Each structure stands twice: as structure tokens, then as C-alpha cells.
C-alpha positions in Angstrom: 13.8 -9.4 -25.7 17.4 -8.3 -25.3 19.2 -8.5 -22.1 19.3 -4.7 -21.8 15.5 -4.6 -22.3 14.9 -7.3 -19.7 17.2 -5.5 -17.2 15.4 -2.2 -17.9 12.0 -3.9 -17.3 13.3 -5.4 -14.1 14.4 -2.0 -12.9 11.0 -0.5 -13.8 9.3 -3.3 -11.8 11.5 -2.5 -8.8 10.7 1.2 -9.0 7.0 0.5 -9.3 6.7 -1.9 -6.4 9.0 0.3 -4.2 6.8 3.3 -4.9 3.6 1.3 -4.1 5.1 0.1 -0.8 6.3 3.5 0.1 2.7 4.7 -0.3 1.6 2.0 2.2 4.4 3.1 4.7 3.5 6.7 4.3 -0.2 5.9 4.9 0.8 4.1 8.1 3.0 7.0 9.2 0.3 9.6 8.5 -2.3 7.5 10.4 0.0 7.2 13.4 0.8 11.0 13.3 -2.9 11.9 13.0 -4.6 9.3 15.1 -2.4 7.9 17.8 -0.9 8.9 21.1 2.2 7.0 22.3 1.6 4.2 19.8 -2.1 3.7 20.6 -5.1 4.6 18.4 -7.0 7.6 19.7 -10.3 8.4 18.0 -11.2 12.0 17.5 -14.3 11.5 19.7 -14.3 10.9 23.5 -14.3 7.2 24.1 -16.1 7.7 27.5 -19.4 8.5 25.9 -18.9 6.8 22.6 -20.9 3.8 21.5 -19.2 0.7 20.1 -20.8 1.5 16.7 -19.3 5.0 16.8 -15.9 3.6 17.6 -16.2 1.1 14.8 -17.1 3.9 12.4 -14.2 6.0 13.6 -11.8 3.1 13.3 -12.9 2.5 9.7 -12.7 6.2 8.9 -9.4 7.0 10.6 -7.4 3.8 10.0 -8.9 0.8 8.2 -10.2 2.3 5.0 -7.0 4.4 4.5 -4.8 1.3 4.9 -7.1 -0.8 2.8 -6.8 1.7 -0.1 -3.0 1.8 0.1 -2.7 -2.0 0.4 -5.1 -2.6 -2.5 -3.2 -0.2 -4.6 0.1 -1.9 -3.8 -1.4 -5.4 -4.4 -2.7 -4.1 -7.8 0.8 -2.9 -8.8 2.3 -6.3 -7.7 -0.3 -8.2 -9.7 0.2 -6.0 -12.8 3.9 -6.6 -12.6 3.5 -10.3 -12.3 1.0 -10.4 -15.2 3.3 -8.3 -17.4 6.3 -10.4 -16.5 4.5 -13.6 -17.3 3.3 -12.5 -20.7 6.7 -11.4 -21.9 8.5 -14.0 -23.9 11.6 -15.4 -22.4 13.9 -15.2 -25.5 17.6 -15.6 -25.3 19.6 -12.4 -25.6 19.8 -11.1 -29.2 
């Protein structure tokens, strides 16, 4: 692989991981905007008459699943980049 090609791949890796992590940050921002008040999670239902199971379900729906999806996607991108980088031969510049 030529030096230019290696540098090009490295730049593509940086773009991909940056985009994946930006998606995680956006998911966090969206969750905060939609489901918090002054930095604290506020479920859509009244907590006064809500069972613990309903709160767990709301937490999963509002926060946990959304973050898990974004984090898994970012981790998948990172693993794919690592795998791709490892399978490329390390040839001296041509």
C-alpha cells in the first residue's frame, strides 16, 4: 500500500469514528432535551403514582435503549475499522 493510500485510509477511519461518536453525542443531547429537567431525568408519566416497573420501562424506552443503540453502532464502527486496519498488509511505501 502506498503512503498516500495509507494516509487516505487513516483519514477515512477518522471520519467514520468521528461520525459514529457524533451520533452518540447527538443521542445524549436529544435525550436530555426530551427527557430531562435541570439535568435530571423526568419520565413522561407522573412518578407519584407510577410503579417501579413502569419507571423501569420508561427509563428503558426514554434513555437506555436509545443510548445502547447509538453506543453499539459506534462500537461496531470501531471494531470494523480495527479489523480492516489489521487485515491490510503493512508494505513499505512504493
